[in-house]
Backbone bond lengths (Angstrom), bond angles and torsions (degrees), N, CA, C in turn:
res aa  C-N    CA-C-N  psi(-1)  N-CA   C-N-CA  omega(-1)  CA-C   N-CA-C  phi
1 M - - - 1.484 - - 1.510 108.62 -
2 P 1.409 121.62 127.60 1.358 123.28 -176.32 1.615 108.07 -62.78
3 Y 1.357 112.80 148.01 1.407 118.56 -179.39 1.519 109.71 -75.51
4 D 1.313 118.11 126.98 1.475 123.53 179.97 1.512 105.97 -92.14
5 F 1.387 117.42 100.80 1.421 124.13 -179.94 1.534 114.17 -85.93
6 S 1.406 115.96 -9.97 1.417 117.83 -170.20 1.556 113.93 -61.09
7 K 1.314 117.83 -24.96 1.466 121.72 179.93 1.509 110.52 -70.99
8 N 1.361 116.83 -19.87 1.501 118.66 178.50 1.522 116.18 -96.72
9 I 1.324 115.40 9.47 1.478 118.84 178.76 1.524 107.57 -80.35
10 K 1.346 114.75 116.96 1.448 122.04 -178.87 1.561 112.83 -105.45
11 I 1.348 112.07 -28.35 1.502 120.49 -173.72 1.508 108.43 -135.77
12 L 1.317 116.52 138.01 1.471 120.97 175.47 1.548 106.57 -107.96
13 N 1.279 114.95 115.23 1.415 122.42 -174.35 1.552 112.53 -81.79
14 L 1.325 118.10 107.83 1.452 120.74 178.73 1.504 112.28 -120.29
15 C 1.361 114.71 32.56 1.452 118.73 174.01 1.563 111.09 -64.65
16 D 1.345 112.70 140.69 1.451 119.10 176.80 1.523 113.83 66.00
17 R 1.351 116.08 26.71 1.476 119.30 -179.17 1.503 111.26 -106.36
18 S 1.315 116.94 159.01 1.405 122.64 177.19 1.483 113.45 -65.33
19 I 1.343 117.67 156.12 1.459 123.48 175.36 1.515 108.26 -57.33
20 Y 1.296 120.99 -35.80 1.442 125.08 -177.31 1.517 107.19 -62.61
21 E 1.314 117.00 -48.81 1.488 120.53 -175.62 1.533 110.93 -66.70
22 I 1.369 116.48 -41.41 1.440 118.61 -179.99 1.487 111.49 -62.45
23 T 1.402 116.16 -43.07 1.470 117.20 177.89 1.543 111.65 -64.55
24 K 1.333 116.84 -39.16 1.455 120.35 179.57 1.555 112.91 -58.27
25 Y 1.356 114.16 -49.82 1.457 119.72 -178.55 1.534 109.93 -72.64
26 K 1.285 119.19 -31.39 1.470 119.14 178.65 1.500 109.51 -60.21
27 N 1.362 115.86 -44.65 1.492 120.46 178.85 1.530 110.72 -66.72
28 I 1.307 118.86 -33.23 1.485 118.98 177.91 1.502 111.69 -67.95
29 L 1.371 117.33 -34.79 1.453 121.93 -175.49 1.529 113.83 -85.91
30 I 1.301 120.18 5.56 1.420 120.52 176.54 1.569 107.77 -60.76
31 N 1.367 111.50 133.24 1.505 120.63 177.75 1.532 111.15 69.02
32 K 1.351 119.71 12.59 1.473 120.84 175.63 1.549 105.68 -109.28
33 D 1.352 113.34 150.38 1.436 120.42 -175.08 1.533 108.63 -92.80
34 I 1.357 113.40 54.53 1.439 119.73 177.07 1.560 108.94 -131.49
35 A 1.329 112.88 127.92 1.502 116.39 -178.08 1.506 110.27 -80.58
36 L 1.326 116.38 149.46 1.424 126.45 177.38 1.520 105.47 -92.35
37 Q 1.342 118.31 124.88 1.471 120.84 175.03 1.507 112.81 -105.69
38 I 1.339 115.65 122.85 1.478 120.39 -176.26 1.549 107.49 -124.24
39 G 1.357 115.10 168.05 1.484 120.93 177.69 1.532 106.12 117.72
40 S 1.352 116.15 -145.76 1.429 122.83 -177.15 1.470 111.71 -156.49
41 Y 1.314 120.23 145.75 1.454 123.93 173.71 1.523 110.63 -90.13
42 S 1.299 122.95 -17.21 1.419 122.79 -168.92 1.493 114.55 -145.42
43 C 1.287 121.94 -13.51 1.488 122.40 -171.43 1.513 112.49 -119.12
44 E 1.317 114.64 108.86 1.529 118.73 175.20 1.463 114.24 -68.58
45 N 1.333 117.37 -26.89 1.483 120.49 177.49 1.555 109.23 -67.43
46 Y 1.329 115.12 -43.91 1.446 117.58 174.45 1.503 112.86 -61.78
47 F 1.326 114.91 -41.10 1.446 118.70 -175.31 1.546 110.31 -65.72
48 K 1.278 116.61 -35.43 1.566 118.80 172.19 1.456 110.52 -64.31
49 Y 1.363 117.15 -39.69 1.493 122.52 -179.58 1.518 108.84 -61.06
50 I 1.309 117.78 -42.01 1.559 117.20 -178.04 1.483 109.20 -77.98
51 M 1.312 120.96 -25.73 1.423 121.25 171.27 1.544 113.86 -61.54
52 E 1.357 115.84 -38.49 1.427 122.68 179.89 1.510 109.86 -73.34
53 N 1.342 119.49 -22.98 1.456 124.50 -178.22 1.477 114.05 -111.96
54 I 1.276 119.71 21.66 1.464 125.39 -173.69 1.490 112.17 -57.27
55 K 1.309 117.10 -24.55 1.533 119.74 -175.58 1.545 111.37 -64.78
56 I 1.273 119.40 -15.93 1.445 121.71 176.61 1.551 114.24 -63.32
57 V 1.299 114.89 -21.31 1.464 117.81 179.44 1.507 111.94 -110.09
58 E 1.255 118.49 17.60 1.465 119.98 172.60 1.487 111.40 -57.73
59 N 1.319 115.10 136.53 1.464 122.57 177.28 1.548 110.12 67.44
60 T 1.343 118.32 24.09 1.434 122.36 -177.73 1.572 107.00 -128.00
61 K 1.387 114.46 141.35 1.413 117.49 173.74 1.532 109.69 -70.69
62 Y 1.280 118.90 121.22 1.473 121.30 176.94 1.479 114.85 -138.92
63 D 1.349 116.29 145.96 1.497 124.43 169.51 1.483 105.22 -101.29
64 L 1.311 113.12 142.90 1.495 123.00 179.24 1.512 113.50 -108.72
65 V 1.310 117.81 125.84 1.459 124.62 174.98 1.535 111.62 -102.66
66 I 1.278 116.89 123.22 1.493 120.10 -178.85 1.582 107.58 -107.59
67 P 1.366 113.22 125.09 1.490 115.79 178.40 1.548 111.87 -73.99
68 I 1.324 115.87 172.33 1.447 118.43 171.53 1.512 108.28 -75.96
69 L 1.333 115.63 113.67 1.431 121.78 -172.72 1.531 109.49 -84.41
70 S 1.383 116.65 133.38 1.503 120.06 172.78 1.507 108.22 -67.90
71 E 1.368 113.60 163.76 1.492 119.51 -175.56 1.513 111.51 -58.68
72 H 1.340 119.91 -37.10 1.428 121.27 -175.94 1.530 111.64 -73.98
73 S 1.296 118.17 -7.12 1.483 122.11 -174.26 1.607 108.12 -113.46
74 L 1.264 119.05 -6.28 1.429 120.81 -173.15 1.465 112.61 -61.91
75 K 1.356 118.19 -24.19 1.486 122.38 -177.69 1.503 111.09 -64.82
76 I 1.280 121.25 -18.00 1.491 121.70 -178.46 1.540 109.92 -72.64
77 S 1.352 116.65 -21.58 1.393 122.58 178.08 1.561 114.96 -73.83
78 D 1.313 112.09 -7.69 1.505 116.81 176.32 1.531 111.42 -104.26
79 T 1.317 119.22 0.58 1.437 121.69 -179.02 1.492 112.74 -78.00
80 N 1.325 117.60 157.91 1.494 120.28 177.59 1.517 108.47 -67.75
81 E 1.321 119.70 -37.29 1.466 119.30 175.23 1.410 117.87 -54.82
82 F 1.372 116.02 -40.44 1.465 122.57 -177.18 1.585 108.59 -70.14
83 I 1.375 114.29 -43.65 1.514 118.93 -179.12 1.512 107.25 -66.82
84 N 1.314 120.83 -40.94 1.481 121.35 -179.57 1.545 111.01 -61.74
85 M 1.352 115.36 -42.09 1.463 120.75 -179.47 1.536 107.91 -58.47
86 C 1.345 116.00 -46.09 1.469 120.09 -175.85 1.544 110.67 -67.33
87 E 1.361 116.61 -40.30 1.409 119.73 -174.69 1.559 112.55 -71.95
88 H 1.308 115.12 -25.63 1.492 117.94 179.09 1.521 112.51 -90.95
89 A 1.363 117.08 -4.53 1.471 120.34 -178.29 1.547 106.23 -81.94
90 Q 1.355 112.70 145.83 1.494 115.92 169.41 1.539 113.86 -62.11
91 T 1.390 113.24 -43.11 1.429 121.22 178.67 1.501 107.89 -143.29
92 V 1.353 117.00 145.50 1.386 125.41 177.30 1.483 109.17 -111.53
93 T 1.316 117.11 120.11 1.486 123.30 -177.60 1.548 109.42 -98.41
94 V 1.330 117.46 119.54 1.426 120.61 -178.00 1.555 108.91 -112.24
95 N 1.303 116.66 152.79 1.452 121.26 -172.95 1.512 115.44 -123.30
96 D 1.330 115.09 5.85 1.458 118.68 179.09 1.486 109.28 -153.24
97 I 1.424 116.13 158.41 1.370 122.85 -172.41 1.583 113.02 -65.04
98 G 1.337 112.85 -34.06 1.506 121.16 -179.98 1.581 111.27 -58.63
99 M 1.316 113.66 -49.77 1.441 116.01 -177.62 1.512 111.24 -77.17
100 L 1.338 118.11 -26.98 1.464 119.44 169.99 1.534 111.83 -60.88
101 D 1.297 117.08 -41.91 1.467 123.46 179.34 1.523 110.12 -67.55
102 K 1.312 117.44 -42.42 1.417 122.38 -179.54 1.504 115.58 -59.89
103 L 1.384 112.95 -42.47 1.494 118.34 -179.48 1.479 114.24 -96.46
104 N 1.325 118.11 4.28 1.501 119.89 -176.64 1.624 109.43 -63.27
105 C 1.294 112.20 134.43 1.493 119.76 177.18 1.512 112.24 62.70
106 R 1.265 120.65 30.63 1.501 123.99 171.67 1.504 110.84 -92.17
107 N 1.289 117.24 16.83 1.449 123.32 -176.75 1.518 111.08 59.04
108 L 1.336 115.49 42.73 1.448 121.43 175.70 1.530 109.96 -115.26
109 N 1.339 116.58 151.73 1.532 120.32 173.33 1.502 103.51 -81.47
110 I 1.342 115.10 113.87 1.460 120.76 -176.80 1.506 109.77 -106.59
111 R 1.360 116.20 132.27 1.431 123.44 175.02 1.503 108.87 -115.89
112 L 1.353 118.03 139.81 1.472 122.67 172.58 1.528 107.45 -80.89
113 G 1.323 116.13 122.65 1.473 122.38 -177.38 1.496 113.71 -78.86
114 R 1.311 114.55 168.65 1.466 122.31 -175.04 1.476 113.81 -62.45
115 L 1.342 120.42 -23.73 1.476 123.57 -179.52 1.507 110.19 -74.86
116 F 1.228 120.81 -14.49 1.465 122.88 175.30 1.510 110.58 -65.30
117 F 1.320 118.36 -26.97 1.473 121.72 -170.42 1.537 112.01 -108.77
118 K 1.299 111.91 116.39 1.520 117.99 -169.44 1.529 112.89 -97.85
119 D 1.317 115.93 16.27 1.513 116.59 -177.85 1.543 111.44 -60.74
120 Y 1.258 111.59 142.17 1.497 117.79 -176.14 1.581 109.69 -71.74
121 R 1.325 115.31 140.00 1.432 121.67 -178.38 1.513 108.26 -139.33
122 D 1.302 117.26 126.01 1.488 119.44 178.69 1.511 109.98 -169.84
123 H 1.322 117.27 116.61 1.480 118.81 -176.54 1.491 116.52 -74.51
124 R 1.383 113.86 -10.71 1.499 120.94 177.29 1.530 113.80 -62.60
125 Y 1.382 115.30 -26.73 1.452 120.71 -175.93 1.528 107.11 -105.05
126 S 1.271 117.34 85.53 1.485 124.50 -168.79 1.515 112.35 -56.32
127 E 1.313 116.21 -43.67 1.493 119.02 -176.02 1.563 110.31 -59.79
128 Y 1.279 117.01 -42.05 1.389 119.87 177.87 1.594 112.69 -76.30
129 N 1.284 114.71 -41.11 1.472 119.28 -179.32 1.494 111.88 -64.10
130 N 1.211 118.87 -28.03 1.526 122.32 -177.01 1.586 110.31 -99.95
131 S 1.280 116.93 6.49 1.473 118.93 -174.09 1.564 111.36 -84.62
132 C 1.303 113.99 167.12 1.467 119.03 171.29 1.581 108.88 -85.79
133 Y 1.249 118.07 119.85 1.446 120.77 -173.05 1.534 110.23 -137.42
134 S 1.322 118.09 132.00 1.454 122.45 -177.35 1.548 112.74 -96.91
135 G 1.288 120.16 -19.42 1.425 123.24 176.64 1.508 117.21 68.80
136 K 1.309 116.59 -167.27 1.404 121.77 -175.63 1.529 115.17 -109.91
137 A 1.300 116.57 2.99 1.477 117.86 -178.22 1.440 113.81 -60.28
138 H 1.267 123.25 -42.21 1.463 126.20 -177.95 1.536 109.12 -58.82
139 A 1.329 118.49 -51.30 1.427 122.26 -174.18 1.557 109.31 -65.11
140 L 1.344 117.20 -44.95 1.406 120.60 -177.74 1.536 112.51 -63.26
141 L 1.331 113.55 -44.67 1.427 119.97 -179.30 1.546 111.18 -61.20
142 N 1.350 117.01 -49.66 1.469 119.69 178.41 1.506 112.83 -59.78
143 F 1.268 116.25 -35.62 1.486 117.54 176.07 1.497 113.76 -63.89
144 L 1.320 115.71 -44.71 1.415 121.88 -179.57 1.516 111.90 -65.20
145 L 1.387 117.05 -41.98 1.431 117.89 179.70 1.462 111.70 -67.10
146 R 1.379 119.46 -31.44 1.451 121.23 175.62 1.480 113.88 -67.29
147 Q 1.347 113.75 -26.64 1.478 117.97 177.87 1.538 113.16 -80.76
148 G 1.389 115.56 -0.61 1.481 116.89 177.52 1.513 115.18 95.86
149 F 1.298 118.21 5.70 1.474 118.82 -178.56 1.540 108.36 -75.94
150 C 1.391 113.56 142.12 1.497 119.33 -179.88 1.538 106.04 -94.58
151 I 1.367 115.24 108.07 1.422 123.05 -177.33 1.476 110.12 -122.68
152 N 1.276 121.18 128.25 1.459 123.05 -176.92 1.558 112.36 -103.50
153 S 1.324 116.63 -31.45 1.439 118.44 -176.83 1.558 109.00 -156.48
154 V 1.322 115.08 171.74 1.470 124.22 -176.87 1.509 106.43 -136.69
155 E 1.371 117.94 148.48 1.398 122.32 168.68 1.531 107.43 -130.32
156 N 1.297 116.24 152.83 1.477 121.22 176.94 1.509 110.38 -158.08
157 D 1.365 111.52 164.92 1.416 118.29 171.76 1.549 111.10 -83.24
158 I 1.244 117.06 154.38 1.535 122.06 -179.37 1.497 105.21 -74.37
159 T 1.285 119.69 99.47 1.438 122.86 -171.50 1.543 114.23 -64.14
160 T 1.362 114.45 -47.15 1.450 119.44 173.80 1.502 111.70 -132.94
161 R 1.284 118.86 172.22 1.477 119.73 -178.25 1.543 112.44 -65.25
162 N 1.305 116.61 -24.84 1.511 119.96 176.41 1.575 108.04 -117.35
163 Y 1.249 116.25 54.82 1.492 121.73 -179.18 1.506 109.44 -76.84
164 V 1.359 117.57 125.47 1.445 126.33 -177.98 1.511 108.79 -119.83
165 V 1.367 115.99 125.63 1.465 119.46 -179.49 1.505 108.22 -126.04
166 D 1.266 118.14 124.17 1.470 122.83 178.85 1.545 111.75 -111.29
167 L 1.285 116.10 99.04 1.456 120.72 -175.58 1.507 111.50 -114.95
168 P 1.327 120.10 160.10 1.461 119.71 178.46 1.510 112.58 -54.86
169 P 1.278 121.17 144.40 1.475 122.09 -172.83 1.516 114.62 -57.06
170 R 1.342 119.65 -28.87 1.499 122.30 -178.59 1.574 111.52 -78.16
171 I 1.336 117.00 -10.53 1.420 118.07 -179.04 1.487 112.45 -100.78
172 K 1.376 117.34 116.39 1.450 121.04 -175.56 1.539 106.42 -87.16
173 I 1.368 115.83 145.20 1.419 122.16 176.49 1.498 112.16 -121.20
174 Y 1.345 114.78 138.04 1.406 121.74 176.46 1.521 108.35 -118.00
175 F 1.387 114.64 150.54 1.438 119.27 -177.42 1.615 110.77 -120.77
176 H 1.274 117.58 132.57 1.454 120.72 177.99 1.579 108.87 -73.14
177 F 1.358 109.89 141.88 1.439 116.50 178.20 1.548 109.10 -160.18
178 P 1.260 122.74 143.81 1.468 129.01 -0.32 1.571 114.43 -90.12
179 Y 1.350 114.72 -9.94 1.470 117.38 -177.74 1.564 111.33 -84.41
180 R 1.312 115.20 115.76 1.440 123.18 179.01 1.524 109.25 -96.57
181 Q 1.336 117.06 118.30 1.496 120.29 -177.42 1.568 107.82 -73.74
182 I 1.339 113.79 119.86 1.478 121.26 177.73 1.494 111.46 -85.94
183 S 1.349 115.43 -44.08 1.459 118.49 -177.14 1.559 106.92 -160.42
184 T 1.385 113.63 160.94 1.396 124.72 172.50 1.500 112.92 -138.30
185 A 1.284 118.25 157.47 1.469 122.77 -174.84 1.468 112.14 -136.42
186 R 1.311 118.25 167.29 1.462 122.08 172.96 1.496 110.29 -91.51
187 I 1.329 121.00 -21.40 1.486 121.80 178.00 1.537 107.32 -97.78
188 C 1.321 112.89 131.34 1.472 121.41 178.21 1.508 113.53 -105.54
189 E 1.388 115.41 115.54 1.435 116.46 -178.91 1.477 113.86 -59.94
190 F 1.317 118.89 -33.39 1.442 123.49 -170.68 1.529 108.86 -76.14
191 S 1.272 118.46 -28.17 1.569 122.95 175.99 1.436 112.24 -63.45
192 S 1.351 118.86 -17.53 1.434 123.35 -175.99 1.595 110.51 -89.71
193 I 1.317 115.28 -9.79 1.421 119.57 -176.98 1.599 110.40 -61.11
194 G 1.329 117.61 121.74 1.443 121.56 176.39 1.507 113.74 87.59
195 K 1.338 118.52 5.37 1.466 122.04 179.68 1.521 110.08 -101.92
196 A 1.368 114.36 150.91 1.468 119.72 173.31 1.528 108.39 -62.11
197 V 1.402 116.02 153.02 1.389 121.30 -172.98 1.518 113.66 -55.60
198 E 1.359 117.51 -37.07 1.488 116.89 -178.36 1.504 113.75 -70.77
199 Y 1.346 118.28 -10.85 1.438 122.43 178.75 1.518 113.38 -109.02
200 K 1.312 116.59 13.22 1.468 119.14 176.45 1.488 110.97 -90.86
201 F 1.332 116.77 159.10 1.438 126.99 172.11 1.496 113.89 53.43
202 I 1.320 116.48 49.91 1.466 123.24 177.23 1.527 106.17 -102.98
203 P 1.329 117.05 129.45 1.533 118.47 -177.17 1.569 111.39 -60.56
204 D 1.310 113.72 134.45 1.449 121.75 173.50 1.540 109.63 53.98
205 D 1.374 115.62 41.39 1.445 120.65 177.93 1.522 112.14 -78.89
206 K 1.313 113.08 156.81 1.499 118.84 174.48 1.483 107.33 -66.35
207 C 1.370 115.48 155.97 1.445 117.78 -178.16 1.525 105.93 -158.50
208 D 1.340 112.87 174.16 1.551 122.35 176.09 1.545 109.98 -101.62
209 M 1.294 114.09 21.26 1.465 119.52 177.10 1.542 111.05 54.17
210 Q 1.317 113.54 54.29 1.468 119.45 -179.92 1.518 110.94 -67.48
211 C 1.348 116.47 -18.73 1.451 121.04 -177.98 1.496 110.87 -68.59
212 L 1.388 117.25 -14.55 1.425 116.87 174.94 1.533 115.17 -72.65
213 Y 1.350 113.57 -10.47 1.510 118.64 -170.98 1.507 110.15 -119.17
214 T 1.286 120.41 -13.47 1.462 119.15 -175.18 1.507 112.77 -152.37
215 G 1.284 117.52 159.73 1.464 123.76 175.56 1.526 106.69 -152.15
216 I 1.332 113.58 176.71 1.528 119.61 177.48 1.516 109.17 -122.76
217 L 1.267 113.91 125.20 1.531 118.62 -179.08 1.456 106.19 -116.49
218 S 1.360 115.56 123.06 1.473 125.29 171.35 1.470 110.53 -98.29
219 E 1.286 120.07 87.40 1.465 122.83 -175.31 1.513 110.99 -61.92
220 E 1.347 118.77 -37.14 1.500 120.61 -175.65 1.458 107.07 -68.84
221 A 1.383 123.67 -45.10 1.432 125.86 -177.59 1.543 114.80 -81.67
222 G 1.368 112.61 -20.38 1.473 116.20 179.04 1.502 113.61 83.85
223 Y 1.299 119.04 26.11 1.482 125.41 179.73 1.453 113.53 -117.36
224 I 1.271 115.74 153.74 1.534 122.92 174.96 1.480 107.89 -131.38
225 K 1.357 117.74 134.36 1.475 123.74 176.65 1.481 110.12 -110.11
226 L 1.313 116.72 121.45 1.449 123.12 177.32 1.551 108.69 -133.18
227 G 1.365 112.81 120.67 1.438 116.21 -172.63 1.488 114.62 57.57
228 K 1.330 115.45 -126.74 1.465 119.37 -179.68 1.537 111.28 -91.86
229 N 1.324 118.69 4.29 1.440 120.40 -169.48 1.515 112.64 -113.22
230 I 1.307 119.01 146.41 1.459 125.50 172.09 1.504 109.22 -114.65
231 Y 1.290 119.77 132.93 1.446 124.55 -179.36 1.536 110.46 -128.48
232 D 1.351 114.77 153.45 1.496 118.89 162.02 1.563 104.67 -112.31
233 I 1.314 116.39 169.69 1.409 119.98 -173.61 1.517 110.79 -120.17
234 L 1.325 112.38 119.60 1.529 120.11 -173.93 1.496 108.85 -85.98
235 D 1.373 114.08 155.50 1.436 120.14 170.00 1.535 109.71 -103.85
236 P 1.294 122.06 167.28 1.505 124.11 -172.54 1.519 111.94 -60.78
237 S 1.328 122.27 -16.08 1.403 119.51 -175.82 1.536 109.69 -69.69
238 Y 1.341 120.73 -12.50 1.446 121.20 172.88 1.502 114.62 -78.18
239 L 1.291 117.70 -10.91 1.442 122.46 -174.45 1.495 110.53 -93.31
240 K 1.391 115.14 152.81 1.487 122.68 172.90 1.464 107.14 -112.80
241 D 1.351 117.24 157.79 1.444 122.59 -175.11 1.488 116.15 -56.94
242 D 1.346 114.31 -29.41 1.480 118.65 -175.73 1.533 113.42 -100.33
243 N 1.326 117.02 9.26 1.479 119.71 178.97 1.539 110.39 -72.48
244 D 1.303 115.95 131.69 1.459 124.43 170.24 1.516 107.78 -90.44
245 I 1.272 117.21 124.80 1.534 124.71 -166.85 1.502 111.53 -104.67
246 I 1.316 112.82 134.42 1.451 122.09 157.86 1.473 108.87 -95.90
247 Y 1.310 117.09 106.11 1.514 118.20 -173.01 1.446 112.90 -98.01
248 T 1.347 115.47 130.29 1.496 122.17 175.81 1.486 111.58 -104.43
249 P 1.287 118.89 116.27 1.451 120.96 177.77 1.467 111.40 -73.10
250 E 1.339 116.22 163.59 1.453 122.89 178.16 1.490 109.97 -63.58
251 W 1.364 113.17 148.19 1.480 118.76 -176.01 1.543 109.17 -81.88
252 Y 1.283 116.91 139.76 1.425 124.03 171.45 1.528 106.72 -136.02
253 Y 1.336 116.44 141.19 1.423 119.78 -172.23 1.508 114.85 -101.77
254 E 1.423 114.55 156.22 1.455 116.84 -176.20 1.497 115.12 -59.16
255 N 1.359 114.67 -29.58 1.481 118.51 -176.42 1.566 109.98 -85.96
256 N 1.334 115.20 9.95 1.437 119.42 178.26 1.574 111.51 61.86
257 G 1.273 114.73 24.68 1.462 121.21 177.76 1.506 111.57 -75.47
258 P 1.391 116.45 -179.34 1.492 118.03 176.99 1.476 113.45 -63.24
259 H 1.297 116.43 162.76 1.468 124.24 176.71 1.489 109.53 -51.57
260 C 1.326 119.16 -48.77 1.460 124.34 177.73 1.531 107.18 -151.27
261 R 1.316 113.80 160.63 1.453 119.32 175.22 1.533 106.20 -95.30
């Protein structure tokens, strides 16, 4: 009998999604004990976009994900809009030490994001992918706690099929499913769409958020590229009965186009 993981879904990951999708899922989750997660893991342009449209989650339980901001965008973290977003969020997920330090002891529920953990992940190498692996989360978390950082929870991708994490009892851990993030980059292929060649492939470049409308699916290799990120897709055999899940639904685009090209 297939494993029913739906009872373990605690958070619905809607990072880097259109306003239409966020609104749709927000209405679906009314009266359900599942938090809505908004923001971005890798795109500061999208993060600014969600800041401008934050009213869509008024009166809604939401978790906020902050990407690693480039130097020329750090000033947004000093704005009232940014601080208000953080203060109204149930949990704020940070993905770099700079933002962790900036928000430390602001009386926020802080979660370490998936980009903190650099463990190798790749289903093409079956011996490693099926191995028992404990990763670096324990060592990193203990180091940060000893430095005085206020951390309430951790999230991570399921590194291998038998991934084991031993964290202090007070620290809750959430696992991303079914999309496992393989890599992320500063250069976004999609932001170059429609630009002259001399303006293509610039790190952290401004864009029209073309990633809301298209992606690249490699069916043969089993990868999907969305924005700056590459994912593979896990099946429920990677999950354990007691895993708390951050669930990412399939992508659908505003123009009602295909899932990916």
